[in-house]
SETI-309840 format. One line per field, with one value per residue (C-alpha): x, y, z; residue number from 1; residue in one letter. Coordinates in Angstrom, 3 decimals. Each point is the difference from the previous one (the first is absolute). Layout:
BEGIN
east c(X,...) .
north c(Y,...) .
up c(Z,...) .
i c(NUM,...) .
aa c(A,...) .
***
This chain:
BEGIN
east c(58.874,-0.184,-1.419,-3.466,-0.256,-0.790,-2.654,-2.112,-0.806,0.960,-2.590,0.978,-0.962,-3.356,-2.389,0.977,3.730,2.118,-1.259,-3.676,-0.046,-3.694,-0.982,-3.231,0.478,-0.362,-1.955,-2.748,-3.339,-1.537,2.415,-2.482,-2.763,2.157,0.884,-3.670,-0.895,2.562,-1.340,-3.583,1.035,1.583,-3.147,-2.117,2.156,-0.360,-3.764,-0.212,2.015,-2.296,-2.996,1.522,1.101,-0.565,2.208,3.078,-0.214,1.247,-2.601,-2.771,-2.612,-3.111,-3.342,-1.155,-3.697,-1.813,-2.461,-3.736,0.290,1.429,-2.782,-2.738,1.488,0.548,-3.553,-1.435,2.197,-0.930,-3.726,0.337,2.120,-2.293,-3.086,1.553,1.189,-3.384,-2.083,-1.516,-1.474,-1.008,-3.729,0.257,-1.735,1.267,2.446,-1.116,-3.756,-1.922,-2.895,-2.545,1.426,2.755,2.174,-1.917,1.460,1.123,-2.820,-0.632,-0.140,2.827,2.522,2.167,-2.738,-0.085,1.887,-1.295,-1.009,-1.736,2.743,0.614,3.128,0.668,0.305,2.032,2.435,0.578,0.445,2.181,2.333,0.705,1.482,1.950,1.522,0.767,1.815,1.873,1.193,0.969,1.815,2.082,0.797,1.277,2.045,1.433,1.081,1.588,1.252,1.209,2.034,1.548,0.838,1.573,2.220,1.027,0.741,1.799,2.179,0.576,2.247,-1.330,-3.224,-0.899,0.718,-2.090,-2.950,-0.123,0.251,-3.116,-1.777,0.955,-1.540,-3.270,-0.006,0.455,-3.493,-2.915,-1.734,-3.524,1.104,1.900,-2.987,-2.384,2.356,0.275,-3.774,-0.797,2.472,-1.267,-3.689,-1.623,3.068,0.672,2.843,-1.215,-3.176,0.778,-1.762,1.812,-1.350,-2.557,0.295,0.936,3.197,1.195,-0.869,1.850,2.984,0.139,-0.090,2.431,2.535,-0.192,0.678,3.180,2.523,-0.913,0.107,3.313,1.596,-1.252,1.218,3.347,0.597,-0.836,2.153,2.982,-0.350,-0.330,2.529,2.825,-1.265,1.964,-2.334,0.292,3.789,0.004,-2.233,2.252,3.063,-1.597,-0.315,-3.614,-0.746,-1.633,-3.393,-0.091,1.095,-2.708,-2.654,0.902,1.739,-1.024,-3.530,-1.569,1.421,-0.940,-3.598,-0.674,0.028,-1.521,-3.023,-1.012,0.636,-2.239,-2.935,0.362,0.546,-3.396,-1.571,1.818,-1.068,-3.633,0.172,1.547,-2.765,-2.585,1.593,-0.040,-3.644,-0.879,1.546,-1.930,3.091,-0.681,-2.157,-2.855,-3.522,-2.279,2.681,0.048,3.166,0.378,1.518,-2.746,-2.676,1.580,0.045,-3.650,-1.180,2.074,-2.815,-2.341,2.272,-2.267,-3.150,1.005,3.577,-0.286,0.271,3.664,0.794,-0.830,2.423,2.544,-0.247,0.429,3.025,1.462,-0.485,1.476,3.086,0.385,-0.282,2.670,2.328,-0.393,0.454,3.080,1.577,-0.559,1.431,3.089,0.515,-0.637,2.508,2.615,3.076,2.450,3.654,0.141,-2.576,1.898) .
north c(54.768,-3.576,-0.633,-1.481,-3.761,-1.114,-2.432,2.634,3.488,2.976,2.413,2.312,-2.435,0.822,-2.137,-0.218,-0.356,-3.022,-2.026,0.768,0.372,0.681,1.020,-2.077,-1.647,3.234,2.125,-2.532,1.317,-3.540,-1.564,0.081,-1.314,-2.926,-0.924,0.189,-2.249,-2.573,-0.007,-0.351,-2.928,-1.740,0.581,-1.449,-3.138,-0.313,0.404,-2.682,-2.383,0.764,-0.813,-3.304,-1.080,2.366,-2.119,0.818,3.704,1.033,1.379,-0.711,-1.452,-1.418,-0.541,-3.593,-0.709,-3.236,0.808,-0.367,-3.728,-0.621,1.929,-1.761,-3.402,0.927,1.316,-3.276,-2.069,2.276,-0.405,-3.789,-0.064,2.318,-1.909,-3.264,1.521,1.455,-2.838,-0.940,3.491,0.748,-0.081,-3.082,-3.347,-3.063,-1.654,-3.514,0.653,-2.308,1.473,-1.400,2.127,-2.206,1.137,3.266,2.661,3.314,2.317,2.845,-2.377,-2.360,2.307,-2.851,-2.629,-3.283,-3.260,-3.535,-0.187,3.379,1.831,3.669,0.308,3.631,-0.744,-3.137,1.975,2.450,-2.747,-1.971,2.971,-0.394,-3.445,0.896,3.211,-1.575,-2.911,2.307,2.403,-2.664,-2.104,2.900,1.250,-3.454,-0.164,3.478,-0.748,-3.396,0.664,3.486,-1.309,-2.713,2.499,2.478,-2.613,-1.566,3.282,1.689,-2.790,-2.036,-3.044,-3.261,1.484,1.378,-3.309,-2.023,2.417,0.475,-3.761,-0.350,2.646,-1.859,-3.154,1.810,1.531,-3.463,-0.980,1.241,2.605,-1.385,-3.602,1.004,1.955,-2.893,-2.414,2.172,0.393,-3.636,-1.501,2.202,-0.858,-0.568,1.068,2.984,1.720,1.015,2.034,0.677,-2.435,-1.087,-1.499,2.283,2.797,3.540,-0.317,-3.111,1.391,3.206,-1.984,-2.190,2.972,1.884,-2.845,0.124,3.765,-0.296,-0.763,2.970,2.403,-1.415,0.374,3.575,1.045,-1.746,1.808,3.380,-0.732,-0.856,3.358,2.148,-1.863,1.417,3.573,2.912,0.705,-3.619,0.112,3.317,-1.411,-3.021,2.264,1.954,-3.216,-1.051,-3.681,-2.350,0.130,3.796,0.135,-2.474,1.814,3.618,0.005,-2.971,-0.902,3.440,-0.074,-3.619,0.630,2.249,-2.719,-2.486,2.282,-0.056,-3.761,-0.499,1.730,-2.184,-3.017,0.553,-0.198,-3.278,-1.416,0.931,-1.779,-3.064,-0.082,0.260,-2.964,-2.042,0.916,-0.970,-3.419,-0.279,0.332,3.402,0.711,-2.419,0.964,1.784,2.683,2.106,0.461,1.371,-3.232,-2.202,2.294,-0.347,-3.770,-0.122,1.665,-1.877,-2.470,2.849,1.909,-0.513,1.422,1.896,1.036,2.963,-2.381,-0.619,3.103,2.526,-1.377,-0.672,3.639,1.265,-2.246,1.172,3.701,-0.322,-1.849,2.473,2.941,-1.429,-0.681,3.514,1.591,-2.074,0.781,3.740,-0.078,-1.767,2.704,2.768,-1.379,-0.795,2.140,0.619,0.424,3.069,1.746,-0.420) .
up c(-15.081,-1.318,-3.442,-0.136,-0.413,-3.546,1.344,1.709,-1.326,2.046,1.235,-2.815,-2.749,-1.381,-1.964,-3.599,0.750,-0.939,3.029,-0.652,-3.751,-0.327,3.530,-0.230,3.379,1.963,-2.397,-0.934,1.329,-0.107,2.500,2.913,-2.249,-1.104,3.581,0.989,-2.906,1.060,3.548,-1.232,-2.188,2.986,2.047,-2.789,-0.030,3.791,-0.250,-2.679,2.176,2.912,-2.179,-1.080,3.475,2.945,2.258,-2.118,0.849,3.424,2.408,-2.484,2.315,-1.608,1.630,-0.023,0.011,0.585,-2.767,-0.340,-0.727,3.458,1.692,-1.984,0.822,3.646,0.320,-1.267,2.338,2.913,-0.727,-0.086,3.156,1.976,-1.127,1.139,3.285,0.928,-1.456,3.412,0.445,-3.593,-0.818,-2.205,0.045,1.795,-2.419,1.027,0.063,-2.352,-1.957,-2.416,-2.823,-1.441,-2.910,-0.163,-2.246,1.547,1.047,2.437,2.969,-0.962,-1.653,-1.293,-0.116,1.933,-0.344,-0.464,3.686,0.055,1.904,-0.772,-2.153,0.924,3.716,-0.699,-2.165,2.859,2.569,-2.399,-0.180,3.714,-0.585,-3.144,1.381,3.378,-1.623,-2.371,2.694,2.571,-2.589,-1.294,3.511,0.889,-3.194,0.585,3.566,-0.674,-3.529,0.902,2.935,-2.171,-2.742,2.407,1.641,-3.310,-1.745,2.902,1.373,-3.168,0.077,1.399,1.487,-3.405,-1.736,2.457,0.063,-3.772,-0.480,2.143,-2.074,-3.194,1.442,0.700,-3.462,-1.520,1.188,-2.122,2.142,-0.370,0.638,3.146,1.296,-0.681,1.755,3.101,0.294,-0.784,2.475,2.844,-0.341,3.393,1.965,2.207,1.786,3.423,-0.534,-3.677,-2.363,-3.134,-3.206,-1.628,2.550,-0.957,2.041,-1.816,-3.427,0.839,1.289,-3.107,-2.372,2.242,-0.199,-3.790,0.085,2.107,-2.809,-2.267,2.954,1.204,-3.428,-0.382,3.451,-0.508,-3.303,1.530,3.051,-2.192,-1.740,3.120,2.161,-2.145,-0.150,1.441,2.914,1.177,-0.209,1.863,2.731,0.359,0.168,2.844,1.990,-0.657,0.508,-2.461,1.716,-0.075,-3.640,-0.959,2.015,-0.723,-3.377,-2.133,1.108,-0.726,-3.540,-0.626,1.059,-3.003,-2.692,2.438,0.534,-3.659,-0.138,3.036,-1.708,-3.072,2.254,1.639,-3.453,-0.712,3.372,-0.651,-3.354,1.660,2.617,-2.764,-1.775,3.212,0.630,-3.560,0.697,3.281,2.230,1.503,3.052,0.475,-1.173,0.589,0.505,-3.141,-2.033,-3.500,-1.289,1.448,-1.446,-3.444,0.458,1.094,-3.187,-2.555,-0.707,-0.998,-2.359,-3.000,1.605,3.176,-0.676,2.397,2.979,-0.853,-2.007,2.738,2.627,-2.753,-1.106,3.557,0.429,-3.314,0.757,3.492,-1.221,-2.873,2.392,2.300,-2.927,-1.396,3.417,0.757,-3.363,0.408,3.534,-1.353,-2.624,2.534,2.507,-2.646,0.768,-2.843,0.753,-2.222,2.117,3.252) .
i c(1,2,3,4,5,6,7,8,9,10,11,12,13,14,15,16,17,18,19,20,21,22,23,24,25,26,27,28,29,30,31,32,33,34,35,36,37,38,39,40,41,42,43,44,45,46,47,48,49,50,51,52,53,54,55,56,57,58,59,60,61,62,63,64,65,66,67,68,69,70,71,72,73,74,75,76,77,78,79,80,81,82,83,84,85,86,87,88,89,90,91,92,93,94,95,96,97,98,99,100,101,102,103,104,105,106,107,108,109,110,111,112,113,114,115,116,117,118,119,120,121,122,123,124,125,126,127,128,129,130,131,132,133,134,135,136,137,138,139,140,141,142,143,144,145,146,147,148,149,150,151,152,153,154,155,156,157,158,159,160,161,162,163,164,165,166,167,168,169,170,171,172,173,174,175,176,177,178,179,180,181,182,183,184,185,186,187,188,189,190,191,192,193,194,195,196,197,198,199,200,201,202,203,204,205,206,207,208,209,210,211,212,213,214,215,216,217,218,219,220,221,222,223,224,225,226,227,228,229,230,231,232,233,234,235,236,237,238,239,240,241,242,243,244,245,246,247,248,249,250,251,252,253,254,255,256,257,258,259,260,261,262,263,264,265,266,267,268,269,270,271,272,273,274,275,276,277,278,279,280,281,282,283,284,285,286,287,288,289,290,291,292,293,294,295,296,297,298,299,300,301,302,303,304,305,306,307,308,309,310,311,312,313,314,315,316,317,318,319,320,321,322,323,324,325,326,327,328,329,330,331,332,333,334,335,336,337,338,339,340,341,342) .
aa c(X,X,X,X,X,X,X,X,X,X,X,X,X,X,X,X,X,X,X,X,X,X,X,X,X,X,X,X,X,X,X,X,X,X,X,X,X,X,X,X,X,X,X,X,X,X,X,X,X,X,X,X,X,X,X,X,X,X,X,X,X,X,X,X,X,X,X,X,X,X,X,X,X,X,X,X,X,X,X,X,X,X,X,X,X,X,X,X,X,X,X,X,X,X,X,X,X,X,X,X,X,X,X,X,X,X,X,X,X,X,X,X,X,X,X,X,X,X,X,X,X,X,X,X,X,X,X,X,X,X,X,X,X,X,X,X,X,X,X,X,X,X,X,X,X,X,X,X,X,X,X,X,X,X,X,X,X,X,X,X,X,X,X,X,X,X,X,X,X,X,X,X,X,X,X,X,X,X,X,X,X,X,X,X,X,X,X,X,X,X,X,X,X,X,X,X,X,X,X,X,X,X,X,X,X,X,X,X,X,X,X,X,X,X,X,X,X,X,X,X,X,X,X,X,X,X,X,X,X,X,X,X,X,X,X,X,X,X,X,X,X,X,X,X,X,X,X,X,X,X,X,X,X,X,X,X,X,X,X,X,X,X,X,X,X,X,X,X,X,X,X,X,X,X,X,X,X,X,X,X,X,X,X,X,X,X,X,X,X,X,X,X,X,X,X,X,X,X,X,X,X,X,X,X,X,X,X,X,X,X,X,X,X,X,X,X,X,X,X,X,X,X,X,X,X,X,X,X,X,X,X,X,X,X,X,X,X,X,X,X,X,X) .
***
C-alpha cells in the first residue's frame, strides 16, 4: 500500500496531528457563523451600491415616476388647451363686444376686468389661447417633420449629404431667430399662396416660427441618429438583409422619437413665446382677433393705474410656458434610458 502523500493528510490523520497542529479548522464551532457573516457583509455592500446607483446592480429595476410637478403642470396646460378648444361653445362673453365699462377692475361679471375699449378680458384670454396654441403646435410640427427628416438623412448616411445639410442648418442658425421671423412675415405682407393668405395670417406666422425651429430639431435628430446607427440591433438588422429604409423606419426612428418628444413639448412653449413677441410688436394676426401678446401690448400705456390689463394675459402666458417647460423636462427625465439599466 503506497505511503500517504506529504501534501495531503491521510484519512487516518486526526485533528491535532502534525498537519493540523491545533485542529481549529474542523473543530471550531463558529465556522458557520463566520461564513454567514461574510455573506451578510457582501450583501450589505451590494445593497449600498444599489442605493447609490440602482442601474449598476443587475436585475435591479427601479420604478420611474413623473412626479406631482408634471401632473400639476400638465393639468394647467390641459385646462388652457381645452378652454381654447371649446371657446366657441363656452358660456362666455363675446371677446370683441364693446361695452361702456372701460378699464373696469375685475368683478363678479367681468372676472378679469375690461380693457381700454370695454372688452371682457377673461373671454379674450380664452380666445387668445386659440391663436397662441395653434401657432405653437403647427410651428413645432412643421419643424419636427422637416428638421427630423434632415437629421435622419444626415446622421444615417453621413458623407457629402451630411456636410451639405448641416451647412444649410448652420446658415439658418447664423440668422437671429427673431430677425429672421420678422423678415419672413414682413416680406410676405399682402401675398398669398393659392387660398392660403400670408403676411399676418396664422399660417404664415406658424411657418416663420417653424422655419426657425428646423435647425435645432435637425441637430438633435442627427446626434441621436449617429448614436443609434452604430448600435448592435442596427448592425444585426443590416446583417439579416434589411434595407436602409426599413432600418430607418423600424430601428432608428422609434428610438430617436424619445428625446424628440420632450424637445417638442418645450418647443411649443418657445413658439408660444415667439408668437407673443410678434403680437407685442404688432406683427401677429390682425386685430380685433385676440392674442396674448397683443393684449399685453394694448395695456402697456395703463401700467401705472390699470396694470391688470397687461398683467393678466402676461401671467397666463407665463404660467402656460412654465407648465410646458416643466412637463417637457419631466418627460425627458422619464424617457431617459441609461446604458447600465439595459
